[in-house]
N, C-alpha and C positions, 0 to 999 in steps of 0.2 A: 590183929593188925590195927595199927594206929590210923586215925582219920586221915592224917597227912599221907601215909603210905597208900591208903585206899584211894584217896583222891588222885595221887600220882598214877596209880595203876589204871584207874578209870580213864583218866586223861590220855594215857598212853594207848589204851585200847581204842578209844574214840578217835584218836588221831590216825590210827591205822585204817579206820573205815572211811574217813573223810579225805577225799583227794585234796591236794595242796591248793588247787584253784578255788575250791569251795571254802576252805579256811581263809584264804586270801580275801575272797569276796565278803565273807562275814566280818572280818577285821576291818576292811575298808568301810563297809556300811556302818559299823560301830563307830569308827573314828569320825566319819563325816557327821553322823547324827550327834555325837557328843560335842564336836566343834561348833555345830550349828546351835547347840544348846548354850553356847557361851563358854565352854571349857577350854583351857589352854591345851595345845597339842602335847606339850610335855607331860601334863597331868594325865591325858588320855593314854599316852604311850606307856605310862607307869601303872596303869590299871592291871589288876590280876587277869582280867579277861584277855588282855592283849599279851601280857608277859608270859602267861601260862600256855599260850598257843603257838607262839612264834619265837624264833631265835633272833639274835642281833642282825644277822645278814638279811633276814626277811624284813625286819624293821626298816632297814635302809632301802630295800626295794619298795616297800609300802609308801615311804615318804616321797618316792618318785612317781607314784601312781597319779595319773592326771585327775582323777576324781578327788583324791585327797588334796592335791595342790589347789584345785578349783575351790574346794570348800574353805581352805585356809585363806585364799585370796578374797573370797566373799566375806568372810568374817573380818579380815583386815579392812576392807572397803567400808563395811558397816561401822566398824569402830572409828574410822576416821571421819565418816559423815556425821556420826552422832557424838564425836569427841568423847567416846567412852572406851578408855583403854584398860579398865579394870584396876586402876590404881586407887588406893585409899586416899581420901581427902586429907 
């Protein structure tokens, strides 16, 4: 069995054991942590950690999560205060 197929199989088995709420919480925690580290939300949403665990409908629900929204708002506020928007000079 190829590594890719094995990885898919392991992920499928693990998903069956983890309730959706637990997966949701882990993804939200990951997203918040990564945004606070200065990463763009688009980059975080493209991470294999996120993409391999949730589908597009779940992504939409996560982007409506109050904790995620609060985290993004905090990073936007910080960027405006520091005038640091991550653009190259």
